[in-house]
C-alpha positions in Angstrom: -7.0 28.2 12.7 -4.4 26.7 10.5 -5.6 26.2 6.9 -5.9 22.6 5.5 -3.6 23.7 2.6 -0.9 24.5 5.1 -1.2 21.0 6.7 -0.9 19.5 3.2 2.1 21.6 2.2 3.8 20.4 5.5 2.9 16.8 4.7 4.3 17.2 1.1 7.5 18.4 2.7 7.7 15.3 5.0 7.1 13.1 2.0 9.9 14.8 0.0 12.4 14.4 2.8 11.3 10.8 3.4 11.7 10.0 -0.3 15.3 11.3 -0.2 16.1 9.3 3.0 14.6 6.2 1.6 16.5 6.5 -1.7 19.7 6.8 0.2 18.9 3.7 2.3 17.9 1.8 -0.8 21.3 2.5 -2.4 22.9 1.0 0.6 21.1 -2.3 0.1 22.7 -5.1 -2.0 21.9 -4.6 -5.7 19.7 -7.7 -5.9 17.4 -6.3 -3.1 17.1 -2.8 -4.5 14.3 -3.8 -6.8 12.1 -4.3 -3.7 13.1 -0.9 -2.3 12.8 1.5 -5.2 9.0 1.1 -5.7 8.5 2.3 -2.2 10.7 5.3 -2.9 8.5 6.1 -5.9 5.3 5.7 -3.9 6.5 8.1 -1.2 7.8 10.6 -3.8 4.6 10.4 -5.8 2.6 11.1 -2.6 4.6 14.2 -2.0 3.8 15.5 -5.5 0.1 14.5 -5.2 -0.4 16.2 -1.8 1.6 19.2 -2.9 -0.6 19.8 -6.0 -3.7 19.3 -3.8 -2.4 21.9 -1.3 -1.8 24.3 -4.2 -5.4 23.8 -5.4 -4.3 22.2 -8.7 -6.4 19.5 -10.2 -9.6 20.1 -8.3 -12.7 19.1 -10.3 -16.4 18.8 -9.5 -18.2 15.5 -9.7 -21.9 15.1 -8.8 -22.4 16.5 -5.3 -18.8 17.0 -4.4 -15.3 17.5 -5.6 -12.3 15.2 -6.2 -8.6 16.1 -6.1 -6.4 14.8 -8.9 -3.3 14.8 -6.8 -5.0 12.7 -4.1 -6.4 10.3 -6.6 -3.0 9.8 -8.3 -1.3 9.2 -4.9 -4.0 6.9 -3.4 -4.7 4.7 -6.5 -1.0 4.0 -6.8 -0.1 3.6 -3.1 -2.9 1.5 -1.7 -3.0 -1.3 -4.3 0.8 -1.4 -4.3 1.2 -1.7 -0.6 -1.4 -4.4 -0.2 -0.1 -6.2 -3.3 3.4 -6.2 -1.8 2.0 -7.7 1.4 0.4 -10.4 -0.7 3.6 -11.0 -2.6 5.6 -11.5 0.6 3.3 -14.5 1.4 4.6 -16.3 -1.7 1.1 -16.8 -3.0 0.4 -17.1 -6.8 0.2 -14.1 -9.0 -3.5 -14.6 -9.2 -3.9 -13.9 -5.5 -1.6 -10.9 -5.7 -3.5 -9.5 -8.6 -6.8 -10.1 -6.8 -5.7 -8.2 -3.8 -4.5 -5.3 -5.9 -7.8 -5.1 -7.8 -9.9 -5.4 -4.6 -7.9 -2.6 -3.0 -8.5 -0.4 -6.0 -12.2 -1.1 -5.9 -12.4 -0.2 -2.2 -10.6 3.1 -2.9 -13.1 3.8 -5.7 -15.9 3.0 -3.3 -14.8 5.9 -1.1 -14.9 8.4 -4.0 -18.3 7.2 -5.0 -19.7 7.4 -1.5 -18.1 10.9 -1.0 -19.6 12.6 -4.1 -22.9 10.8 -4.8 -26.0 10.4 -2.8 -28.7 7.7 -2.5 -28.1 4.2 -3.8 -24.7 5.0 -5.3 -23.4 6.3 -2.0 -24.7 3.2 -0.3 -23.0 1.0 -2.9 -19.7 2.8 -2.4 -19.8 2.4 1.3 -20.7 -1.3 1.0 -17.7 -1.7 -1.4 -15.4 -0.4 1.3 -16.8 -2.5 4.1 -17.4 -5.8 2.2 -14.0 -5.4 0.5 -12.2 -5.1 3.8 -13.9 -8.3 5.0 -12.8 -10.1 1.9 -9.2 -8.8 2.4 -9.3 -10.2 5.9 -10.4 -13.5 4.6 -7.6 -13.6 2.0 -4.8 -12.5 4.3 -5.8 -14.8 7.1 -6.8 -17.6 4.7 -5.1 -18.6 1.5 -2.3 -16.0 1.8 -1.5 -17.2 5.3 -1.5 -20.8 4.1 1.0 -19.9 1.3 3.2 -18.0 3.8 3.3 -21.1 6.1 5.0 -22.9 3.3 7.8 -20.3 3.2 10.9 -20.2 5.4 10.1 -19.1 9.0 11.7 -15.7 8.6 9.6 -14.9 5.5 6.4 -16.2 7.1 7.1 -13.9 10.1 7.8 -11.0 7.6 4.4 -11.7 6.0 2.5 -11.7 9.3 4.0 -8.4 10.4 3.4 -6.8 6.9 -0.2 -8.1 6.9 -0.9 -6.9 10.4 0.6 -3.5 9.8 -1.2 -2.9 6.5 -4.6 -4.2 7.7 -4.5 -2.2 10.9 -3.5 1.0 9.2 -6.1 0.5 6.4 -8.8 -0.4 9.0 -8.2 2.9 10.8 -8.3 4.7 7.5 -11.6 3.1 6.7 -13.0 4.2 10.1 -11.8 7.7 9.2 -13.5 7.5 5.8 -16.8 6.5 7.4 -16.6 9.5 9.8 -15.6 11.8 7.0 -18.5 10.7 4.8 -20.8 11.2 7.7 -19.6 14.8 8.0 -18.3 14.5 11.6 -14.9 16.2 10.9 -14.2 19.9 10.3 -11.8 20.7 7.5 -8.8 21.1 9.7 -9.3 17.9 11.7 -10.0 16.0 8.5 -6.8 17.2 6.9 -4.6 16.6 9.9 -5.9 13.1 10.6 -5.8 12.0 7.0 -2.3 13.2 6.5 -1.1 11.4 9.6 -2.8 8.1 8.6 -1.4 8.3 5.1 2.1 9.1 6.3 1.9 6.1 8.6 0.7 3.8 5.8 3.2 5.0 3.2 6.4 6.1 5.0 5.9 3.7 8.0 5.3 0.8 5.7 8.3 1.6 3.6 10.5 1.9 6.6 9.3 -1.4 7.9 10.0 -3.1 4.6 13.4 -1.6 4.3 14.3 -2.9 7.8 13.2 -6.5 6.8 13.9 -6.7 3.1 16.8 -9.0 3.7 14.2 -11.7 4.4 13.6 -11.8 0.6 17.3 -12.5 0.0 16.6 -16.3 -0.2 14.3 -15.7 -3.2 17.0 -13.5 -4.8 19.6 -16.2 -4.3 17.3 -18.8 -5.8 16.7 -16.6 -8.9 20.4 -16.2 -9.3 20.9 -20.0 -9.1 18.2 -20.6 -11.7 19.8 -18.0 -14.0 23.2 -19.7 -13.6 21.7 -22.8 -15.3 24.1 -25.3 -13.7 23.1 -28.9 -14.4 23.7 -29.9 -10.8 21.7 -26.9 -9.5 18.9 -27.7 -12.0 18.6 -31.3 -10.7 18.5 -30.0 -7.1 15.8 -27.6 -8.0 13.8 -30.3 -9.7 14.1 -32.5 -6.6 13.0 -29.7 -4.4 10.0 -29.0 -6.5 9.1 -32.7 -6.5 9.2 -32.7 -2.7 
C-alpha cells in the first residue's frame, strides 16, 4: 500500500505547481486587482510548504492522547479563516462581520484539534464547536452577509453567492470527513488521500474560481481610485450617492 507520506509529498508538489501557475496568472491581471490575487498565491504556496514538512515528518509533536503536525496547523489556520473571510468580504459587509467570520472559522478549526487529541468532555466540546460553528456560519452567510450582498451591484452579488456556496459546500464535506476521522473510520491511507483531495479543492479550486471572477471587484477598485483623486466634483457625487 502507498504510504501516507508519499500521498502528502505528491500533494505538496501539486501545491507548488499550482502556486507558480497562480502567480503567473496574477501578474496578468490589472495592477489594481493583483492585491486580491496575491494572498491566494501565498495560501497555496504555504500549503505546499506545510504539507511537505508534514510528509517529511518535521514538526510532529504529542499532545494529550494524540499528535499534531506543525505543517498542517500552519497551513490550515491560515487558509480556512482567510478563505471564509474573503467570501465575507465579497458580500460588502462591514469589517465587524468579516472579522467575526474569520474568528469563528479559526475556533472551528481549533475544535477539530481538541476533539482529535483529547477525550471526554474536551473532545465533546471540540466536536460541538465544529458543528455549532458551522450552523452559525450558515446563518451569517445566508442572513446578514446575503443582505449586504443584495445591496451590491448584481455581478458582485452573484460572485458572493457562488463564493459562499463553494466555500460552505467544501467546508461542509471537510467537516463530515473530520467527524468520520475522529470516529476512527478511516485507515491511514484513505484518510490521507481524502484529506489532501478536499484541501486541494478548497485551496486551489477556490483560488482558481476567484481568479476567474476577480474582475467583479473592479468597480470597488475604480471607486477607491476616484476617492484618492480627490476631485471636488467626484467628492460631491460620492456624497450624493452615500446620502441615497
